[in-house]
N, C-alpha and C positions, 0 to 999 in steps of 0.2 A: 532651402525652404524649411520653415519652421513647422514641426508636427504639432497638431492640436488634438485635444481629446475629442473623440467623436461625440456629437450631440446625442443625448439620450442614453449614454452608457453610464453605468455606475462604476464606482471603484471596485475592481475585482481582485480577489486573492491571487497571489502568484502560484498557489498550490492547486493541483487537480483535486476535485472533491473526493475522488476515489483514493488518492494518496492520503488525504486528510483522514478518511475512514480507516485506512491501513494503520496510520500512526495512532489514531484513537484506540483501535483494537489492541494496540500494544501499550496503551497508557502513556503515550508521548505526544508532543507537538510534532508537526511535520519537520521543523528544524532539528529537533532532538533525534527523530527517527532517521533523518538523513545522515547525521553524524554517526549514529549507531551502525547503519548499513554500510557507510563508507569504511568503518573499521572492520566490520564483519566480512565484507565482500570487496576487498581491494581490487580495483580495476573493473568492477561491475557493481557500482553502488545501487543500482535499481534491481538487483537480483532478488533481494528479499521481497520487494513489492511485487515483482513478476510471479514469484512462487506463490505468494499469498493470493494474488488475483486468480491464478490458475486454480488453486484449491477452492476459492469462492465461486468461480464460474462452474466448477464441477458440482458444488453443492447447490447452486442456483438451478442448474439443469435438473437436479432431482426434484425440484419443486414445480417444474413445468408440467402441465397436464399432457402435453404432446410429446414428452421425452421418448426416445427410442428405447423401449424396454428390452432388456436382455442383451443389448449390443455392447461390445467392448467400447471403452472410451477411445475415441480416435477421430478421424477426419469428419465423419458424419455427425457425431455428437457435438464436436467442437463447432462445426458450422451451424448446427441448430441453435446452440447457445448464442453464438455471435449474431445470428439473425434475430433471435428473440430480444437481445440487448439493443440491436439497431432499431427494431420496430417500436420498442418501448423502453428507451434508456432511463426515463424517469422511474419506471417501475423497478428496474434493476438497481438504480442508485438508491432508491428508498429501501429496498431489501438489503442492500449492502450496508447502509447506515445502521439499520436495525441489527444486522449481523455483527457489526463492529461493537455495538452497545452490549450485545450478549457476550462477545469475546472478552470485553474489558471487565474481568472479575477481580475480586480481592486477591485470589491466587495469582492471577496474571500480574497484578501490581507488585507482589513480592518478587516474582521472577524478573520484572522490569528493574527493580531496585538492584538486584544482584547483577543483572546484565549491564546496567549503567556503571556499576563499580568496575566491571571488567573492561568496558569500553573506555572509561576514564584512564585506567591503567595503560591500555594500548595507546591512547592518545598521548599520555605522558611519555611513554617509551619512544613514540615517534618523534615527539618534540625534542627529547634528549638526544636521539640519534641524529636529528637534523642539526642541532646545535653543535654536536661533536664534528659533523662533516664540514662545518663552515669555519 
């Protein structure tokens, strides 16, 4: 049976918009960010994204009027943030995009360049060791 494109759907990006924001906050495209994270976190290439999202969820929580004042970060606060995101995901995604724009500073760009050089070196070393193994 041949699969057809559903009527009324547009061509969608293969990247989650939150991952795109993560990459942008680091001055990269999603493809570049994926390569960087694969080199930084072998065996757990989404670790960087998950850590970044956790930090952003904590920051987003502090912007909520209903946040649980004075309570340690834990189960209740995490659930409150998850509920807020579930009830209004567009609001969170909009905030996240703005946050990524604020994160992408000239200083960040210079750090990205240095980080890219390190990643390129790691990838070259990986390629050399793979060639030697064959």
